[in-house]
C-alpha positions as CSV (number, residue, x, y, z in Angstrom):
1,X,0.0,0.0,0.0
2,X,1.6,3.4,-0.7
3,X,2.6,5.5,1.9
4,X,2.7,9.2,2.0
5,X,5.3,10.8,4.5
6,X,4.1,14.2,4.7
7,X,7.0,15.8,6.7
8,X,10.5,14.8,6.1
9,X,13.5,17.0,5.9
10,X,15.8,15.5,3.2
11,X,17.4,18.6,2.6
12,X,18.9,18.3,6.1
13,X,22.8,17.9,6.3
14,X,22.6,14.6,7.9
15,X,21.8,13.1,4.6
16,X,24.7,14.8,2.8
17,X,26.4,11.3,2.3
18,X,23.6,9.5,0.6
19,X,20.8,11.6,0.1
20,X,20.3,10.5,-3.5
21,X,20.3,6.8,-2.5
22,X,17.8,7.0,0.2
23,X,15.4,9.1,-2.0
24,X,15.8,6.7,-4.8
25,X,14.9,3.8,-3.0
26,X,11.6,5.0,-1.2
27,X,9.2,4.0,-3.8
28,X,10.5,0.2,-4.0
29,X,10.2,0.5,-0.3
30,X,6.4,1.3,-0.9
31,X,7.0,5.3,0.2
32,X,5.0,6.9,-2.9
33,X,5.0,10.3,-2.1
34,X,7.0,12.7,0.5
35,X,6.7,16.1,1.4
36,X,9.9,18.0,2.3
37,X,9.3,21.2,4.6
38,X,11.9,24.1,4.6
39,X,12.8,25.8,7.7
40,X,14.6,29.1,6.2
41,X,15.1,30.3,2.7
42,X,17.9,28.3,1.9
43,X,16.6,25.1,3.2
44,X,13.1,26.1,1.3
45,X,15.1,26.2,-1.9
46,X,16.8,23.1,-1.4
47,X,13.6,21.4,-0.6
48,X,12.1,22.7,-3.8
49,X,15.1,21.4,-5.7
50,X,14.8,18.1,-4.5
51,X,10.8,18.2,-5.5
52,X,12.1,19.4,-9.0
53,X,14.4,16.1,-9.4
54,X,12.6,13.6,-7.9
55,X,8.9,12.7,-9.0
56,X,7.6,11.4,-5.7
57,X,8.9,14.5,-3.7
58,X,7.1,17.6,-2.8
59,X,8.1,20.7,-0.9
60,X,6.8,23.4,1.4
61,X,8.6,26.6,1.9
62,X,8.7,28.8,5.2
63,X,10.6,30.0,8.1
64,X,10.7,28.0,11.3
65,X,10.5,29.9,14.5
66,X,13.9,28.7,15.5
67,X,15.4,30.2,12.3
68,X,13.5,33.5,12.2
69,X,15.9,36.0,13.9
70,X,16.9,37.9,10.7
71,X,13.6,38.0,9.2
72,X,12.7,40.9,7.0
73,X,10.1,41.8,4.6
74,X,12.1,40.6,1.7
75,X,11.9,37.1,2.8
76,X,8.1,37.3,2.1
77,X,9.0,38.1,-1.3
78,X,11.3,35.2,-1.5
79,X,9.0,33.0,-0.2
80,X,6.3,34.0,-2.7
81,X,8.9,33.3,-5.7
82,X,9.2,29.5,-4.4
83,X,5.6,29.2,-3.7
84,X,4.6,29.9,-7.3
85,X,6.7,26.6,-8.3
86,X,4.3,23.7,-9.1
87,X,5.6,21.2,-6.7
88,X,6.0,23.7,-3.6
89,X,2.6,22.7,-2.1
90,X,2.5,24.7,1.3
91,X,3.8,26.9,3.6
92,X,6.0,25.6,6.1
93,X,7.3,24.6,8.8
94,X,6.0,27.8,10.6
95,X,4.9,28.3,14.1
96,X,6.1,28.9,17.7
97,X,8.9,27.2,19.8
98,X,9.0,28.5,23.2
99,X,11.3,25.2,24.4
100,X,14.9,26.8,23.9
101,X,15.8,29.8,25.8
102,X,18.3,31.0,22.8
103,X,15.4,30.7,20.3
104,X,14.6,34.3,19.0
105,X,12.0,36.3,21.0
106,X,8.6,35.2,21.2
107,X,7.5,38.6,20.1
108,X,9.4,38.0,16.9
109,X,8.0,34.5,16.4
110,X,4.5,35.7,16.6
111,X,5.0,38.4,14.2
112,X,6.5,35.9,11.5
113,X,4.2,33.2,12.2
114,X,1.4,35.8,11.5
115,X,2.9,37.2,8.4
116,X,3.3,33.6,7.2
117,X,-0.5,32.6,7.8
118,X,-1.4,35.8,6.1
119,X,0.4,34.9,3.1
120,X,-1.2,31.6,3.2
121,X,-4.6,33.3,3.3
122,X,-3.6,35.5,0.3
123,X,-2.3,32.5,-1.8
124,X,-5.1,30.2,-0.3
125,X,-2.2,27.6,0.6
126,X,-2.3,25.0,3.3
127,X,0.2,25.4,6.2
128,X,2.6,23.2,8.2
129,X,2.6,24.4,12.0
130,X,5.3,23.8,14.3
131,X,3.9,23.9,17.9
132,X,6.5,23.4,20.8
133,X,5.9,24.6,24.5
134,X,3.6,27.0,22.6
135,X,0.2,25.3,22.7
136,X,-2.0,28.4,23.8
137,X,-0.3,31.3,21.8
138,X,-0.2,29.0,18.7
139,X,-4.0,28.0,18.7
140,X,-4.7,31.8,19.3
141,X,-2.8,33.2,16.5
142,X,-4.1,30.4,13.8
143,X,-7.6,31.3,15.0
144,X,-6.9,34.9,13.9
145,X,-7.1,33.6,10.2
146,X,-10.0,31.3,10.2
147,X,-9.8,31.0,6.2
148,X,-6.4,29.3,6.9
149,X,-6.1,25.4,7.2
150,X,-3.2,22.8,7.6
151,X,-1.5,20.5,9.9
152,X,0.0,20.8,13.3
153,X,3.0,18.7,12.8
154,X,3.8,16.0,15.6
155,X,1.0,17.3,17.4
156,X,1.9,17.4,21.2
157,X,-0.8,19.4,22.5
158,X,-4.1,18.4,24.8
159,X,-7.0,16.7,23.6
160,X,-9.2,19.8,24.0
161,X,-6.6,21.6,21.9
162,X,-7.1,18.7,19.4
163,X,-10.6,19.0,19.2
164,X,-10.7,23.1,18.8
165,X,-8.3,22.5,15.7
166,X,-10.3,19.7,14.2
167,X,-13.5,21.8,14.5
168,X,-11.9,24.5,12.4
169,X,-10.9,21.9,9.8
170,X,-7.3,21.3,10.7
171,X,-5.4,17.9,10.5
172,X,-3.0,16.3,13.0
173,X,0.3,15.0,12.2
174,X,1.2,11.8,14.0
175,X,5.2,10.8,14.2
176,X,7.5,8.7,15.9
177,X,6.7,9.8,19.6
178,X,3.3,7.9,19.3
179,X,5.3,4.8,19.4
180,X,7.0,5.9,22.7
181,X,6.3,4.3,26.2
182,X,5.5,7.6,27.5
183,X,3.1,9.0,24.6
184,X,0.1,8.8,27.1
185,X,-1.1,12.1,25.7
186,X,-0.3,11.4,22.0
187,X,-2.4,8.2,22.2
188,X,-5.3,10.1,23.5
189,X,-5.1,12.3,20.8
190,X,-4.6,9.4,18.1
191,X,-8.0,7.9,19.7
192,X,-9.5,11.0,19.2
193,X,-8.5,12.2,16.0
194,X,-11.2,11.2,12.8
195,X,-9.4,9.0,10.5
196,X,-10.0,11.5,7.6
197,X,-7.7,14.2,9.7
198,X,-4.8,12.3,10.4
199,X,-1.4,12.3,8.7
200,X,1.4,10.2,8.8
201,X,4.9,12.0,9.1
202,X,8.7,10.8,10.2
203,X,10.1,14.1,10.4
204,X,13.3,12.6,9.2
205,X,16.0,12.6,10.1
206,X,14.7,13.0,13.5
207,X,12.5,11.4,16.0
208,X,12.7,7.8,14.8
209,X,10.1,5.4,15.9
210,X,10.3,2.0,18.0
211,X,12.1,0.0,17.2
212,X,14.6,2.1,15.4
213,X,14.4,5.0,18.0
214,X,17.9,6.7,18.3
215,X,18.9,5.9,14.8
216,X,18.8,8.4,12.1
217,X,15.3,8.6,10.7
218,X,13.8,8.0,7.0
219,X,10.7,7.4,5.6
220,X,10.8,3.6,5.3
221,X,10.3,3.6,9.1
222,X,6.7,5.3,8.8
223,X,5.2,1.8,8.6
224,X,6.0,1.7,12.6
225,X,4.0,4.8,12.9
226,X,1.3,3.5,10.8
227,X,1.5,0.1,12.7
228,X,0.9,1.6,15.9
229,X,-2.0,4.1,15.0
230,X,-3.8,1.2,13.2
231,X,-3.5,-0.8,16.5
232,X,-5.2,1.9,18.5
233,X,-7.8,2.4,16.2
234,X,-8.5,-1.5,15.3
235,X,-7.6,-1.2,11.7
236,X,-5.7,-3.0,9.1
237,X,-2.2,-1.2,8.9
238,X,-2.6,-1.1,5.0
239,X,-6.1,0.6,5.3
240,X,-4.9,3.0,7.7
241,X,-1.9,3.9,5.2
242,X,-4.4,4.3,2.3
243,X,-6.8,6.6,4.5
244,X,-3.6,8.9,5.7
245,X,-2.4,9.0,2.2
246,X,-5.7,10.2,0.6
247,X,-5.6,13.1,3.5
248,X,-2.4,14.3,2.7
249,X,-2.9,14.5,-1.0
250,X,-6.3,16.3,-0.3
251,X,-4.5,18.6,1.8
252,X,-1.6,19.7,-0.1
253,X,-3.8,19.3,-3.4
254,X,-1.6,16.5,-4.9
């Protein structure tokens, strides 16, 4: 059953030694589609270039909260150019990250998020939201843009927050952490999330699932995430893979 890994960073330096070999091997491993989101302008350009080279790779362009320190209005013009490319199908990875003290100031993160959500609203594109330890502000800011839809990547909020996002038409991304022993909250959300709003993600090269936790992640391990979610929902794994691939294609217009 063809898999859609809706979040994998193949532009990351950890793939510098074998990027082409890994990407070329994915279709034979059952991974039909991959979406690579950028985290700043250089990585967004790199993701777009990979999408041009590989038929099964698509890209998103955006500025991650950890990388927004030097943000200026001209960056939006550069993003707009990237988003005009046919295989750049979303704005992301954008959002808020309050976890690291050394991250850019929260006020700047919020401004950059709002600017990119406004661009998504203007261009009628979906967004990929990173929300780490910033649940209340992330929810409040996306609510300011009711026409914008997308996915909360590697969702780590509460069931109550999930319900609010789902009510507003958002999707939730599930990654390796749903397979971890301490994943109580993520499991609760996975049980609550409608099957037509669930996306599979690896966040490669990060967050490898059990049983390959601690290794460099790639899209071939997405099946472990699918197996866990299918078991939670009482579904056949291939059926869950089919449903989530349809969800990803629908959200990203593929």
